[in-house]
C-alpha positions in Angstrom: 58.8 -112.6 104.7 55.1 -111.9 105.3 52.9 -111.4 102.2 50.6 -108.3 102.4 46.9 -108.9 102.0 45.3 -106.7 99.3 42.7 -104.2 100.7 39.2 -105.7 100.9 40.4 -109.2 101.5 40.7 -110.7 105.0 43.2 -113.3 105.9 42.5 -116.7 104.3 41.3 -119.4 106.7 43.6 -122.4 106.9 40.7 -124.6 105.8 39.3 -122.4 103.1 40.2 -123.8 99.7 42.1 -121.7 97.2 40.6 -120.9 93.8 41.9 -123.2 91.0 42.7 -121.4 87.7 43.5 -122.9 84.3 44.9 -121.2 81.2 44.9 -123.2 78.0 48.1 -122.9 76.1 47.5 -125.1 73.1 47.0 -128.6 71.8 49.5 -131.4 71.3 49.4 -134.2 68.7 45.7 -133.4 68.1 44.7 -135.4 71.2 46.1 -133.5 74.3 45.4 -130.1 75.8 48.4 -128.2 77.2 47.6 -125.8 80.0 48.8 -123.9 83.1 47.3 -124.7 86.5 47.5 -122.5 89.5 45.9 -122.0 92.9 45.1 -118.8 94.7 46.8 -115.7 93.3 48.6 -117.5 90.6 52.1 -116.7 91.8 53.1 -120.3 91.0 51.8 -122.3 88.1 52.6 -125.7 86.6 52.2 -126.7 83.0 50.3 -129.9 82.4 49.1 -131.9 79.4 46.0 -134.1 79.5 43.7 -135.8 77.0 40.5 -133.9 76.3 38.2 -135.9 78.6 40.7 -135.9 81.4 41.1 -132.1 81.1 37.4 -131.6 81.3 37.2 -133.8 84.5 40.3 -132.0 85.9 38.6 -128.6 85.6 35.2 -129.8 86.9 36.7 -131.6 89.9 38.6 -128.5 91.0 35.8 -126.0 90.0 38.6 -124.2 88.1 38.2 -120.9 86.5 39.3 -121.4 82.9 40.7 -118.3 81.3 39.6 -118.0 77.7 42.4 -119.0 75.2 43.4 -116.8 72.3 41.1 -117.3 69.2 43.5 -119.6 67.3 44.0 -121.9 70.3 40.3 -121.9 71.0 39.6 -123.1 67.5 42.2 -125.8 67.7 40.9 -127.0 71.0 37.3 -127.1 69.8 38.3 -129.0 66.6 40.2 -131.5 68.7 37.3 -131.9 71.1 34.9 -132.6 68.2 37.2 -135.3 66.8 37.4 -136.8 70.3 33.7 -136.9 70.7 33.6 -134.1 73.2 32.1 -131.1 71.3 31.6 -127.8 73.3 34.5 -128.5 75.6 35.3 -124.8 76.1 31.7 -123.9 76.9 31.5 -126.7 79.6 34.8 -125.6 81.3 34.0 -121.8 81.2 33.4 -120.0 84.4 33.3 -116.3 85.1 36.8 -114.9 85.8 36.0 -111.8 87.7 39.5 -110.5 88.5 41.1 -111.4 85.1 44.1 -113.2 86.6 45.2 -116.8 86.0 
């Protein structure tokens, strides 16, 4: 079944990379970040868990748009990042999410 292309978008080139998106879901054991990762339109996402530094590298290496977490999750992530020696983690992984989707 062919997928319709939203107006204003041309067909995606076979070699054009799809935009990576990350949505932080929470923290685990005070050392890990739980998040959803998707490519393109976000129809399919996988849940992953990584240590703080690995999460930051994961997002940077993929130039991922990181959707802002809810305030309680953001506070938990920042506290964990400070304890792990990576203060300001959310600021370093923030990018402008212009269409509001994950």
